[in-house]
C-alpha positions as YAML, in Angstrom:
chain: A
units: angstrom
residues:
- id: 1
  name: MET
  ca: [124.19, 56.39, 143.65]
- id: 2
  name: ALA
  ca: [126.80, 59.05, 143.04]
- id: 3
  name: ALA
  ca: [129.80, 60.55, 144.75]
- id: 4
  name: VAL
  ca: [131.79, 63.76, 144.68]
- id: 5
  name: ALA
  ca: [135.50, 63.44, 145.34]
- id: 6
  name: LEU
  ca: [137.47, 66.50, 146.34]
- id: 7
  name: ASP
  ca: [140.78, 67.51, 144.79]
- id: 8
  name: PRO
  ca: [143.68, 65.69, 146.49]
- id: 9
  name: GLU
  ca: [145.58, 68.98, 146.77]
- id: 10
  name: LEU
  ca: [142.67, 70.52, 148.69]
- id: 11
  name: LEU
  ca: [142.56, 67.50, 151.00]
- id: 12
  name: ALA
  ca: [146.31, 67.76, 151.60]
- id: 13
  name: ARG
  ca: [145.91, 71.43, 152.62]
- id: 14
  name: GLU
  ca: [142.65, 70.93, 154.51]
- id: 15
  name: PRO
  ca: [142.32, 67.36, 155.82]
- id: 16
  name: ASP
  ca: [138.82, 68.01, 157.19]
- id: 17
  name: ALA
  ca: [137.44, 69.36, 153.88]
- id: 18
  name: ALA
  ca: [135.33, 66.25, 153.17]
- id: 19
  name: ARG
  ca: [133.73, 66.43, 156.62]
- id: 20
  name: ARG
  ca: [133.05, 70.15, 156.15]
- id: 21
  name: LEU
  ca: [131.50, 69.46, 152.73]
- id: 22
  name: ALA
  ca: [129.10, 66.93, 154.28]
- id: 23
  name: ARG
  ca: [128.12, 69.48, 156.97]
- id: 24
  name: LEU
  ca: [127.69, 72.28, 154.42]
- id: 25
  name: ALA
  ca: [125.55, 70.03, 152.20]
- id: 26
  name: ARG
  ca: [123.35, 69.17, 155.19]
- id: 27
  name: ASP
  ca: [123.04, 72.86, 156.04]
- id: 28
  name: ALA
  ca: [121.93, 73.45, 152.42]
- id: 29
  name: GLY
  ca: [119.24, 70.75, 152.74]
- id: 30
  name: LEU
  ca: [121.02, 67.72, 151.25]
- id: 31
  name: LEU
  ca: [121.80, 64.58, 153.23]
- id: 32
  name: THR
  ca: [125.01, 62.86, 152.15]
- id: 33
  name: ARG
  ca: [127.23, 60.07, 153.39]
- id: 34
  name: GLY
  ca: [130.71, 61.22, 154.25]
- id: 35
  name: LEU
  ca: [133.66, 59.61, 152.52]
- id: 36
  name: ARG
  ca: [137.36, 59.96, 153.23]
- id: 37
  name: ASP
  ca: [137.78, 62.17, 150.16]
- id: 38
  name: GLY
  ca: [134.29, 63.58, 149.55]
- id: 39
  name: VAL
  ca: [130.62, 62.70, 149.90]
- id: 40
  name: ALA
  ca: [128.26, 60.07, 148.51]
- id: 41
  name: LEU
  ca: [124.66, 60.63, 147.43]
- id: 42
  name: ALA
  ca: [122.04, 57.90, 147.42]
- id: 43
  name: PRO
  ca: [118.76, 59.28, 146.05]
- id: 44
  name: PRO
  ca: [115.64, 57.10, 146.12]
- id: 45
  name: LEU
  ca: [114.78, 55.14, 142.99]
- id: 46
  name: ILE
  ca: [111.62, 57.23, 142.57]
- id: 47
  name: ILE
  ca: [113.35, 60.62, 142.52]
- id: 48
  name: ASN
  ca: [111.90, 63.15, 140.09]
- id: 49
  name: ALA
  ca: [113.54, 65.91, 138.07]
- id: 50
  name: GLU
  ca: [112.59, 68.66, 140.51]
- id: 51
  name: GLN
  ca: [114.19, 66.76, 143.39]
- id: 52
  name: VAL
  ca: [117.35, 66.20, 141.35]
- id: 53
  name: ASP
  ca: [117.52, 69.94, 140.68]
- id: 54
  name: ILE
  ca: [117.19, 70.65, 144.40]
- id: 55
  name: ALA
  ca: [119.96, 68.18, 145.22]
- id: 56
  name: VAL
  ca: [122.30, 69.62, 142.59]
- id: 57
  name: THR
  ca: [121.63, 73.17, 143.76]
- id: 58
  name: SER
  ca: [122.25, 72.21, 147.39]
- id: 59
  name: LEU
  ca: [125.49, 70.44, 146.51]
- id: 60
  name: ALA
  ca: [126.65, 73.42, 144.43]
- id: 61
  name: THR
  ca: [125.90, 75.73, 147.36]
- id: 62
  name: ALA
  ca: [127.96, 73.51, 149.67]
- id: 63
  name: LEU
  ca: [130.88, 73.30, 147.24]
- id: 64
  name: GLU
  ca: [130.91, 77.08, 146.79]
- id: 65
  name: ALA
  ca: [130.93, 77.56, 150.57]
- id: 66
  name: LEU
  ca: [133.78, 75.10, 150.96]
...
């Protein structure tokens, strides 16, 4: 399990940033669980390296779009 927390200054300026990040990640192909200050990831225990790469790329795409 992992999580990505957004910068508190960003959240102060844009209170819906965490919700937008979860939506952008989903649009990029990554399901996350929304948190108050970011998103959580819960990959399966049998995840392989290729799937990790896909998840990281999707999350990077979402963060760049944010």
